[in-house]
N, C-alpha and C positions, 0 to 999 in steps of 0.2 A: 393102590396108589394113585395120584393124580398125574394125568399127562401134562406137559407143558403146553400151556395156552396157546403160544404162538406157534406150535406144531401140531396143534389141532386141526385148521382149518386153513392151509396154504391155497386156496383158492382166490382171496383178493390180492396177493403178490402174483398170481399167475394172471390174473384178468389186468393189472396194470402192465405186466409186461407184454400182454397182447395188445392193449391199446396203444402201448408206444411203438410195438413194432409194425401197427397197423396204421400209423400216421402216415399221409400222404405226403411228398416232398413239397406240395402247396403251402400246405397246412405247417409243415415245417417252418419255410422259408418266411411265412406270415408270422409266426409266435419269434422268429430271429429278429426281423423287422421291428416288431412291436417292442422286443426289447432293446433292441439300437436307439429308438425312438425315445422311451422313457429314462435310458442312461443320458443321451443327448439332454433332453427336458431337466434333468436331475444336476448336469454338469452347468448349464445355462442359470438355473435358479440359483446354485452356489456362486457363482461367478458375480451374479446380480447382487446376493447378499453381501458379498466382499465389496464390492462397489459401494454399496448403500452405507455400508461399515464405516468406510474411509470416507465418505461425502458427509456423513453425520459428524464425525471426529473433527472433520476440517471445519464445519459449521459452529461447533461447539467451541472450537479456539479462536475462531473470527469472532462470536459472540463474546466472548471474555475479552479478547485484545480492544476490539472496537465498542463497547458496551458504552463508552464514557463520552463515545464522538459528538452527541449533540451538545451535552454538559459542558466537554472541553470548548468546542466552538463558542459558548456564549461566555465562557471566562476570557477569551481572548482581549475583548474589549477591555476588561479591566486590567489585564496585563498591558496592553497600550496605553492607557490612562495614564498609570503609574508611572511608566516610561516619560509620557510627556510632561508630568508634574516634575521630574527630575531633570528635566533636558532645559525645562522652561527657566530654572536658575542659572544665570551665569556665573562661570567661574569665578571672575573678578568678585561678583557679589558675594557668593558663599564664601569665598578665603576673607573677605571683609566684613561678614556678617556677624553677629553676637550668637551665643551660645543655642538662644532658643530658635532661631532661624536652622542652625546646624543642626540641632536635635530633632527638627521636623524632617527636613533631608534626608538625614540618617534612617531616620523612622519609615519614610518611603520607600528609600533603597534597601532597607532590609523586608519590608513588606514584599516588594517585587521579588526579590531572592527567595523568600518564603514560597511565594505562590507559583514561580518555575519550577522550584525542588518539587512542589504538591503536583505539577502537572507531569515532571517528569517521572514521578512515582509511578504514574497512569499509562505511561508512554507517550506522552506528549511531550517533543524536542523542537527546539528553535532552530529555523534554517537560518544561517548564516553564511549567506552569497556573495560578501564582498571580496573582489579579486577573483572569484569561481568564473569561469566559462559559463554564458548563457545558457539555462536550461527551460525551455519552455513546458517542463513537466512540472518544474521545482517554482520557477519564476513567472512574473509576468509582467513584461517590459511597459513603462510607464513612458519612457523617452529614450533618445538615441542624441548623444552629444559629444564633441570633442572634448578628448581628454588625453594631455602628453603624458601624464603619469602613470598611465596603464594601457595596457594594450587593447587593438580593437577587438570586440566581441566578448570583453569579459565587463563583468558588473563592477560598475564605478560607484554608484550610489544606491543606498537600499532607502526607499521611501517608508515601506511598512515590513517589519519582519514577518517571516512567515513559519508556520509551523507543519509538523508533521505526527502523524499518530501511528504507531506500528511501522509499517511499509507505504503509507497512502498518506496523500498531501492533505492536512486539515486545513490551511488556507495558504495559497501561493505567496511568496514574498513580492512586494511591488519594488520594481528597480528600474536603475538607469543604467543604460548600457553603452559603455566606450564607442565611440566611433574613431578612434583613434587619434593621432593629432592632425590640427588643422594644415591642410598644405598650402604654404604660400606661392605665390606667383613666381616666376623665374627673375622678374627685375624688383621684387620685395614687395609688390602690392597683392591685394588680396584677388583671387581669380575671378573673373567676372561671372555673373549669376549667367546659367543656361538662358540664352534669351534675349541677353542685354547687346545691345550692338555696340562694335568696337568705335571709340572716339575717331571724327574726322569723315565718317562716311554719312 
């Protein structure tokens, strides 16, 4: 009858036990240090891979959201021209115009609306700052002038419409900022400019 092969030669197990028992404390400490070092490297590699995955996801999302930035910026000139064409027709002339002119104006307005809807579908939105607090991140001040109808520091006039794409400014709005109401002098005359000499001196 054949004996169990595992029981035939117990020598290898005995040698392994002898080798383990025969290790010096220095060798054991070195093995533990190597183990800890490899574990640390593994954890760092896993953390780096997770950071890389998140960064790649952000870059893909940004690429999708802002891929049309250059094209959208080029289309803003067309949107501006359509708005100028509409504003160039005086309200009185439009009211008294014949059906042909009214049809042209309506066609231009329809084209502008369609263009703005197309831009909005791709994440491009108009900045409508009139009456809002001046924000240098969204607006570019062209001038500051007294305006009694609106408080100081608010946008009183929009010279050129601004646009955003996603959370980024595609083009800042060109605006005029209110300096508040003009302050008359106590006697009703205008306050003399700085440097002017009072009369009689």
